[in-house]
N, C-alpha and C positions, 0 to 999 in steps of 0.2 A: 504494500500500500504506500503510495507516495505521501510524503509529509508536506502538507500545505500550511503556510504560516500567514496569519493576518495580524492586525494590531490588537483587537479587543476580543474578549471572550464572548460578548454579545454577537459580534460579527462572525466569530468562529462557529457559534451555535447555529446561526442562520445558514451559513454556507455548508456546514456539515449535513444539514437537513437536505440540501440539494445534491450534494456529492455522494452521500450514502456511505456505506461501510467499506467501500473500496479505497477510501482516503483517510489519513489521520490529519485532522485539522487542529492546529495549536495557535495560541495567541502569544505575541511578543510583548503585549502590554505597552505599546508605544515604542519609543526609541530605546535601544538596549545599550547604546554607547553615547558618551558625550565628552567634551573637553574638560579635563580636570580644572578646578578653580584654583589654579596656581600659575605663577609666572613661568613662561616658556611653553605653555600648551600650544600656542601658535608661535613657532620659531621664526621671528622676522629676519634673523641672520642666516637662516638656512633654507631659503626659498619657500618660506611660509609652510614648512612641514608641520603637520598637526599630530599631537599625541592624544590618543583616545583611550578611555577606560570604560569598562563595563560597570554600571551602577550596582550597588549592593542589592537592590531589589530586583535587578534584571538578571542576576547570575543564575537564580533558580529557573527562570524562564528559558534562558539560553541552554542550560543543562538539560531541561526537559526536551528541547528540540534536538540537542545532540544525542540524547538517549534514544529518541525515536528514530534518528537516522542510522543507528546501529542495527535496527530491525529492518528498515526499508531505505535503501541507498538511493533515494531520489528526493530532491527538494524543489518545491514550487513556492515561489514568493508571490503572495497575492495581496500585498498591501495597497493602500489607497492610490488612485490614479493621478497623483500630483507630485510636486517636487519633494514634499516631505515624505510621502509614501515611497518614492523612489529611493530616498536617502535611508529610510528604515530598512528596505530590502538590501541595499548596499552594505549597511552596517552589519546586518545579520550574516550576509555572505562572507564578509571580511572576518567577523568574530568567529564563525564556525570553521573557516579555513585555518585561522590561526591556532585553534585548538584541535586541528586535524580531524574534525568531524566530517568535513568535506574533503574527499580524496580525489585523486586524478580521475577516477572512473565514476564519480558521483555526478549524475545529470542535475544541473541547476537551471531553472527557467523562471521567467517573470511573466505573470499574467495580470491584466487589469480589467476591471469592469466598472461602468459608470453607475450601475444599479445592481443591487443584490437580489436578483430574481433568478429563477431556474434557467431561463433562456439565456440571460446575460452571462451567468457563471459558466454554463455549458459552452457558449460561444468563445469565452475567454480561454477555456481549457483547450479548445481546438486551435487556438492561435497564440502559442507561447512565444516569448522573445527573450532577449538578454537584458540585463539592467542597463538603462539608458544613462550612459556616463555624462553627456552634457547636462542632463537634469541634475545628476549628482554633483557635478562641479558647480552648478549654480547654487545648490544648497551649501556646498563647502565654502564658496565665496561669501555668502550671507552669514554663515555661522562664524567664519573667521572675522569678518567685519564687525559683527555684533560683539564678539569677544574682545577685539582690539579696542573698540570704542568703550565698552563697558569696563573692561579690566584696567584701562589706562586713564579714562576720564573720571570714573567713579571715585578713585582714591584722591584725585585732585579736589573734587567736590567735598569729599569726606573731610579733608584737612582744611580747606579754605572756607567752607560754609558748614559749620556744625549743624546737624539736623538734616542736611541734604546728603543722601546716601547713595544715589545711583543716577546714572544717565544712560541713554540708549540712542542708537542710531535713528530709530523711528519714534521711539517714546518721547524724546526731547522735542522733536519737531511737532508732535501732536500736542504736547503741553504748551508749546509756544502759541499755537492757534488759540487755545483757550485763554491764555494770559493776555494776548494782544486784543482779543475780543473784549475782555473785561476792561482793559485800559481804554478802548474805544468808547465803551459805555460810560466810564467815569469822566471822560473828556467831552462827552456829548453836550451840546448846548441846544435845548429844544427851541424850535421856531413856531411862533403862533400863526395860525391861519383859521379862517372861518368858511363855513359852507352854508348855503341856504336851500331848504327843501320846502316843498308845498304839497299838501294833501288835496287832491282834486277829485271832482265827481263828474261822471259822464251824464248826458241827458237821461240815461236809463237808471241812474242812481248807483252805479258801480264806482267804488273808490279806487284810486291808484296814487302812487307817489311819483313826483317829478323833482328834478334838481335844477338849480339855476346854472345856465351855461353861457348866457349872453346878458350883459348889463350895459346900458347906455350905448348899445350898438357894438360893444367890444367883447370879443370872446374871452372868457375867464380861464385862467389856469389855476393851479392848486393854491398859489399864494397871492392871488389878486386881492382877496378880501383879507387884509393883513391885521385888522383890529376890529374892535366892537363898533366903532363909529362907522366904518365902511360897511360892516355887516348890517347895522341898523338902517342905514340908507337903502341898502339892497332889499331888506325885508319890506320897507315902506314902498319901494318902487314896484315890487312884485304884487303886494296886496292891494295896491291902488289901481291895478289895471285889469281889464277883461282879457282872458286868455282863450285863444282859438286854436284848434288843431290845424297847424299850417301844413304838416306833412306826416304821412303814415307810411313807413317803409318796412316791408316784410321780406326777409331774405332766408333762403334755405341754408342750413348749416349742418355739420356732422361732427361727431366725436369718435375717434378710433381708440381701441383698447391699448393699454400699456403692454410693453414686452413682457415675456415671462421672467420669473425671478432669476437673478444671480445673487451671489452672496451679499453684496452691499445693499441691493434694493430689498432683499428679504429682511435684513437687519433694520433698515429704515422703516419699512411698512409694519414690522412687528412692534417697533417702538411707537409708531404713531397710533396704531389700532389697539395694542394691548399694554403699552408701557413696558415692554420687555427690554432689558438691557442686551447689549450685543452678546455677552457671554451666555446669558440665559437663553437667548434665541438659538445660538449655535449648539448649546448642549441638547436642547430639545430636537433640533434638526439632526444632530448626530445619532440620537436614539432612533429617530424615524428611519434614517438611512440604514442603520445596522439591522433594523427589523425588516428591511426590504420594502418599505412603504414609499420612499422617495428616492430620486437619483442623488448622486454625490453633491454635497451641499457647499463645497468650497470651490467656486468657479467664477471666472470672469465672463463666461460664455452665455449667450442668450439664444443660440440656435437650438432647435429641437429635432430629434431623430424623425425621419420621414414616417416610420411606423407609428410613432407617438402622435404625430400630427393627424394621421388618418384616424387613429383611435379617438382622439379628441373630437374631431369633426363628427364621427359616428355617434359619440355620446351626446353631443350637442343636438344633433338631429333627433335622437331618441327621446331626450328629456324635454326639449323646448320647441322642436319643430324645424322643418326645412328652411323657413324664412330666417332663422337665426344663423344659418350656415352660409358663409360667403361663397361666391362662385369658385374661387381658387384659394388655396391655403395661404395664410399670411406668413411672410418670410421676414425674420428679424436679423439685422446685422449688428455686430458688436461695435460700439462707439468708443470703447476704452482706448486710451493712448497706448498702453502697453498690456495687451491681453496676455494673461498667463497661458499655460498649456491649454490647447483647444479642448474644452470640456463642454458638455451639453448643459442646458439650463437646469434649474431645479424644478422638478415636476413630479407628480405621482407616478409610480410604476404601473398602476392600473387606473385608467381614466374612469372606469365605472364604479370605483370604490370611493364614496364620499365619506365625510366625517361621521355620519350616522352609522355606517357599517364598519367603523374602525374599531379594532380590538386593542385599545390602549387605555390604561387606567389614569395616566397623568393628564391633567387639564391643559398644561402648556403644550404638550404634544398634539392633543386634539385640536386646539385652537390654531396652532401653526400649520397642521396638515390641512385644515379647512381653508386657511388663507392660501396655501400653495395650490390646492385643488381648484379653488375658484379662479385664481389668477391664471392658471394654465388653461382652463376652459375659456375664460373670457378673452384671452389673447388670440384665440382662433374663431371668435364669433363675429357676426356682422356688426358694423358700427352703428352708433345711435344716430337717428335723423331728427333734426330739430328745425324749428322755424323761429328766427330771431327777429323781433319787431322793435323799431325805433320810432318814437313819436315826438315831434317837436311842437310845443305849444308856444305861440307868439302873441305879443300885444299888437294892436293895430298900428302903433307908431314904430314898431320894429325895435324898440329900445330894450325889451326884455324877451328872453327865450328860455323856456323850461324844457328839459328833455326827460322822457321816460323810456326805459328799456325793459325788455322782458323776453321770454322765450316760451315756446310750446313744444312739448315732446311729441313728435309724430310717431316714432318707433324707438323703443328703449334699447334694442340690440344687446350688446354686452353688459349694459348697465342693469339688466335683469339679474345678472349674477354677481357683478363685482364693480366697485368704483375705488380708484386709488385714493389714499388719504392725502391730506395736506400737512405740510410742516407748520404753517402759520394758520392755526384754526380760527384766529380772530378776524381774518380777512373775509369779507362777505362779497360775493360776486353778484352785483346788481343785475347782471344779465340772467341770473337764475330765476328771477321773479316772473310770475305769470301776469300778463296785462289783460284787462277786459277789452271787449270789442270797442274800437274807437274809429270813427269815420272822419275823413279829412273834411275840414270846413265846419265841424261841430264846435259850438261854444262850450267851454268847460266852466264849471263853477268851483269856487273854493268850498271845501268841506267844512262842516261845523266843528270838527274835532281834528286832532293831530294824527289820528290813525296810527300806523305802525311807528311813527316817530315819538309817540307818547312816552315810551320808556326812556328816551334820551333826554327829554325836556326835564330840567331840574337836577339831573345827575351832573351835567357839565354846565359851564357858563352858556346861557342861551338868551335869545331875543325872540319874543313872540309877537306876532302881528295882532292887531285889534280884533280881527275876525278869528283868531286862534287857529288858522289853517297854514300859516307860513311861519317857519321856524329857522332862526339863525343859530348855528351851533359852533362853539369854539373847539378848536383842535390844536394839538401840539405834535410836531414831528417826534417820532419815537426813535430811541437808539437802536442799533442792531440787536436782535435778541441773543441771549446766551445760547450756547450750543446745547442741544440734546445729544444723546448718543447717536441718534439717527442723522441729525444734521452734521455732526462731526464726521461720521463715516462718509457722508455725501461730499463734504468738503475735502477730505483726504483723498477720496477717489478722484475728484476734479483736479486736484494738484498732482496726482500720480504718486502719492506717498503711501507706502505699504502695499500689501496685497491681501486678497480675501482671507487667507489663513492668519493674518496678523491683526486685523482690526479689533477683534474681540479681546485678544490678550493684551494689546497695547493699551486700550482704554481701561481694562481692568487693572493693569499694572500701575498706571498713574493715580488711580484711586487707592489701591493698596499701599502705595508709597506715601499717601496722605498729601500729595501735591495738589489733588483736586478732590472736591467733595460733590456728591450728587444730592440735590435737594429739589423735590417736586419735578423730577426728571430733567432738571437743568444742571449744567456742569459749572461749578464755581471754583476758581483757582484759590488755593490756600496761600497764605503768606510765604510758606516754604516753597511752593511752586513758583511764585513770582520771583523770589530771590534767585532760584536756580536758573530760570529763564533769562533774567537780566544778566546774570553772570555769564551764561553761555553766549548770549548775544554780544557781549562786550569782548570776551576773550576767545570764543570759538564760533564766531558768526557764520563762517563758511559751513560748518557742520550741522547747523540747525537751519540752514537756508532751504526754502521750499524748492527752488529750482535745482540746487545741488542734490538734494535727496531724491527728487524725481528723476534727474538725469542718471544718478547712480542705479536706481531701479531699472531704468531702461538698459543700461550696460549689463546688468545682471540677467535681464531677459534675453539679451543677445548671447550670453553664455549658455543659457538653457537651449537656445536654438542652434548652438554649435558654432556661432559666429565670432566668438572672442575667447581669449585665454584668460581664465579667471585669475591667474597669478599676476598677470599684467595689471589688472584692476587693483589687486591688493597692493602691489608694489607702488603704484602711483598714489594711492590713497595714503599709505603708511609714510611715505616720504614727507608729505606736507603735514600730516596729522601729528607725527612724532615731534616735528619741529615746534608746532604750536603747544604741545604738552610741555616740552622743555622750557619754553619761554615763560609759561605760566607757573611752572613749578618753583621758580626762583622768587616769586612774589610772596610777600608776607600778608597775613590776614588783614592787617591795618591798611595796606595798599589796595587790596581788593575791595574792602569796604568803602574806601574813599572814592574809588571809581564808581561803584554802585550807588553811593550816596549822591554823587554829582549827576549820574544818569537819571536817577529816580526823583531828583529834586522837584520837578513840576508836580508829581503825584504825592510826594511825601510832605511837601511844604507849600500848599496852595495859599494864595493871598487871603488874609483875614479881613473880615468885614470892617474892623476898626482901623485898618491900615497899618497896624503894628507889624514888626518883623516876624514872619511866620516861623523863623528858626529859633526864636527866644522861647525858653521853657515857660509854659503857662502856669506852672506850679510855683517855681522859685523866682521866676522873673529875671534870673541872672545867667543861668547856664544856656549853652547852645544845644539844640537837638541834633542828634546824629543817628545814622543807621547802625544797628547792632544786630548780632546774630545769637541764637541760642539753639538748643537741641530741638526746640519746637518750631524753629523758623526765624524769620526776620522780624524786628520791631524797631520802633523809634524810641530812643531814651535820652535822658538829660545827661550832658557832659559833666555835670557836677556830682555824679554818683561817687561815693555813697551818701554824701550830704543831702542830695535830692534824688529820690527814687522814682521820679515820674517816668512812665512808659505808656505807649499806645501802639496799636497795630499799624502796619505800614499802609493799610487801606484807609486810615484816617481816624480822627477822633470820633468816638461813638459809633464805630463801624459795626455792622451787623454781627451779633453774637460775641462781641468783645467788651472791653473794659468801659465801665461807666459807673457813676455814683448813683445808687438807687435811692438814697435818702439818709436820714439820721435816726438813730435809736439810742436812747440813754446817753446822749452826748457823743456817740461814736458815728463816724461815717460808715455806711454799709456799701461796700464795693462789689461790683460784678467784674471778675477778672477771667483771663484765659491762661490755663496752665498746661503742663505736659499731658495731663489726662483729661483735658477738656475744660469747659467753663466751670467756675466755682464762685461762691460768695465769700467775702472776708469782712471781719469787723475791724475797722481802723486800718492804719498803715503799719508796715513793719518798721521798727526803729531799733537802734543798737540795744536798748533796754528790753524791747519786746520783739525778738527776732521772728517769732512764730505766732502771729495773732490768730484768733479763732477762724477756722475756714471750714467750708463744707461744699462738696461737689453738688451740682444740680442733679436731681434724681432721674434715673432712667428706667424705662420698662423695656427690657430687651436691648436692642441696639439704638432705639430712639429715646428722646426725652419724654418723660411723663407728660401727657397732655396738660397744657396750661403751665408747665414748669420749664419750658425751653428758655434759652438765653434772651430771646426777644419778648418773652411773656412774663418772666418771673418778676414779682412785685416786691416791694420793701417788706411787707408783712410775711410773705413766703420766705424771703431771705432770712429774716429774724428767726422764723420758726426753724429753718435749717440749722442756724447757728446755735440753737439750744441743744443739738445732738452732741454726745449721746444722751438719750432720754432715759431717765430712771423709771422703770415700770413699777418696781416695788421690791421690798426685802424678801429674801428667800428664808423659809422657816429654819433651815440648817445653817444660816449665816451667809453673808454677802448680799449683793444687790443684783437683780436681773435688769439689764439695760438693753436698749435697742439703738441701732445706728445704721448709717449707710456706708458701705465699704466699696472698694474698687470693683468688687464682683457682685454688688447688689445689696439689698437690705438683709439685716440679720439681727438676732438677739444673742446675748452672751451672759454667762454666769460662771463664777469661780468660787468653789467652797474653800474654806480656810486651809484644809489639808491637801488641796489639789495643786499640782505643779503648774498646770496650764488651764486656761478657761475652756469652757464648753461652748461651742457656737452652734446655732441652728439657723438655717436660711429661711427667710420669709418669701412667700410667693408674690405678694403684692407690695409695691414700694410704699404706698401710703400706710400700710400696716405698722411701719416704724413709728408713726404718730398716734395710731389708734389701738394697737394690740393691748388687751387687758392682761391682768395678772393670772387669771385662771388658765387662759390659753397658753401664755408664756411658760407657766409651770409645767403644763403637759408636754410642750415641745422640748423643754430643757431636760425633763425627766426621761422622755423617750430617747433623746440624743445621748444622754449619759448612759442609759441601759443598753443602747445599740450604737456604739461609737462608729461603726462602719467596718470596712474590710481590713483594718489594721494599718500598719505603716506603709508609706509609699515605697515602692521598689527603688532600688538604687538606680541613679541616673546612668544611662548608657551613652557611650560615645557615638556621635553621629559621623564625625570626621576626625581622623588622626592626622595632624599637620606635621608631626615629627619633633625632633629635639629643638628646644629653645636655642636661639643663636648664642646666648650667653651661658648656655649649659643649665644644669639644675633640674632637668627632667623634661618629659614630653609635654607638648601643647596639644590639647584636644578641644573639639567642639562637642559639648555635652547636651543631652536632652533633659532639660529641667522642668519643674512643675509649671513655671511661668514662661517657658520658652527656652530656646537654645542659648548657651553661654560658653565663653572661653574659659578653660580650666588649665592652670599651670601651678603646680605645687598647691599652696593654700589660697591662691588668688582666683576668684571667680568673677569674671566680667561679663555682664549681660550684653548680648548682641543688640544693636539698634533694631527697632521694630521692622524696618524695611530692608534688612540685610538677611539674605538666606544663608543657612549654614554652609551650603555647598559653594557659596561665592566667597567665603572668607579665606584670605591668604595669610601666610605667616606674618607678613608685614603688618596687615591690619590687626591680627591677633596680638602681636607684640605691642602695638600702639594702645589697644584697649587695656592690656595688662598693665602697662606703664601708667596710664591714667588712673586705673583702679587702685593700684598700689600707692600712687601719690595721694589720692583722696583719703585712703584708710590709714595713711601714715606708715604702712608696712614698708620694709626695706627688702630689696632683692638680695638674695644670698649670692656670694661669689661662687663660681663653679668649683665644685670639689676637685681637688688634685688627686690624680691617680696614684695609689700607693705602689711603691716598688715591691716586687716579690721578696718575702722575708728569706734571709739566708740562714742556713743552719749554723748555729754558733757552737764552738767547742764547749764542753761542760766546764764550769768554773767551780772553784772551791767556795764553800759557803762563807760569807763574810757578814760582819755586823751590819744591820740595816741602818741607813742614814735617812733623815727626813728628806722627802722629795722636794726639789726646787719648784716654785710656782712658775708655770709657763704662761707666757703672754697669750691671752685669748685673741684669736684672729679677728680682725675687724671686718664687719660686713660691708659689702660695696653699697654705696648710696643709690637710692632709686633714681632711674634715669628721668630727666625732665622732658616732657613732650615739647617738640619744636613745632613752630607753625609754618615751616617750609618743608617741601617735599624732598 
């Protein structure tokens, strides 16, 4: 039985069902090899040779495949039909050859299928090929570039900008888009303009709405009515005249369906219609693909297989009738600048299977399948036929013209099944309105009411005519909207940045790094993300350039087509990039901050209303404000620290979710501040005498803030209540007090008996129980917890990565798996990894820096490396002599702890 290897067990299960017992189908569980997270994995001095290693979790999977090949000496690589799938197959072949599981007589073939159906799998097996090396080389180039950028640029960020832990070839460009959009919004100056609308009535009593387009004989544009005075004159001019239908023009129109889905458009539409993030969308699509329900979901292609087109047309005819089937199939051509390997669109594998007949339990999969099925059928349906009508109403003197537009649906066509969503849901298309019958030459009357405009009157500044039928409305131009995941994917696609397989992971990464936060489906840059972006734009502008990144993607696509040598691309890139790294490495933190402070000055220090110097500290009135950095990102602080401890976020005084004074209580100012673990309230300011004033984090319910307790909602009364924690619930009969509090991991109660070494803790399910739980329930929970303490002690931490011997000696350096996350361990020093640093990405250099910083904070001193003892020589026996008091030997001095330097 030949051994067939795919990526996932779900895919293996489906394929095994089609191939039957004549094949052994195994899963590799994704990539089996990767570049070690250490210096030299890509050897820039040796023609960019790459060192690969099999991951700890992958060894058992590779062994299972190797063991299967002992029984059946034939290997079929059936991974996904894209660059990543080709790379997985290549890695497997290389790894198995290296361990001699693939011999000279072992047949090795590669098969691909765009859909996991019985017919597609059988067809693939009849047409095997070898691993496509140009595709593999395109993968190697991307992996090497990502390694060179991440491994060399991230340490620069790590040292120059505390709290900023990583950068990436595509990730940093994506972050730049979000940051620059936010800066556009902050710099936006709204412009006032007015519009005038009238509610009219036909001679038959039917109402409709018309807008003013001509005033005093001049055609109006958007900004013609610039203020309320102009709008009031316009309202009077309209309401004082008699309006007649001067022209009625009806034109036929049509709407054609959108193309079938590719990766980016599927992510956009799933976001618009269901609020799905890119990662959530792709996870659901992956499961649908592995179950054989849809075709491959990572594609830039929008063409559809001829047999699928015919099946779609037959299904349309069966369900909706022959009038919904166009005379000839619709053909869609790809518009992408750099289409990836030629794949089919995303479509159902069986056109007759709708969502009602789908055997899936997860709601995400069902909704996404329904979306794909409807879009696929709609793309092959007849277009919608409309009649668009434009009516111009004019005064007898020709000074005023009102226009009404609308449309009538003559045939719904594809709209019976599906209509594409809009990114800007606030935009209303006036052409969608239905107009009543209007005859040319008919005189129109003003209605007695505002009609459909009634909801607008009173909400905005407005001017109403005496007859209440003509309304002037004030408007202001709006800043560009913040990106959603859908619009961000669309923009990246337009710029040629990234590829279908990268969109979801890139957007997820910048959120996981806490460079960006997602709020109500909109993406907001955090201060940390702003600082990183401004730093890169000042010192590495080329490498976060949109055109540079898009051109590099084009060159990599040329590699996949066999048109370029990938090592030439790497050589050209590394020559310039390494020089930029070297220049920046010599800069000190203070020099970097000075450059960033100057660049960000317009945003950091906007003019004040009273005309005073915006850089003078508003608290002490003497110090100058400067940009500073911390582990949580950038902030503006007073130069007179520690005498003055004024700080504010870089996004401005009173910025959303950050510091402000909530009020006073018992003579103390109650502050809302932002710390390492999020917003918190504090009583008074920290002083040399009171270094740790009372503080309390804002309560959360799961990942979100408790409703009504968020940073933009919390009140003075709520803050004072929080600052009373811990709350004493009552005395325990056996001694001690039971109390409640909010901790880093949620609400809890605690109690300690006089003879107990440690308190007993019990978690509360609801956050507000901290303030409401009574003595009886608290006693029950503490008693239950004391009688059933759990499963015992936590197992000893295990090593995730062994980095090797410390450069100064004294023992091995390891990355351990701790209760609160991975940490660096060397002797008795334990240094927690930053939240956004993966264990596999830590290098010895980074580990030593963390150890040095930790040792310096704790006051511990590093031991000098122990000297190796010379082997003892056998001494000749001596005669016994009288014992003399031993001389005191000088104790060896310990080496002082190394100081962290701010240069690379």
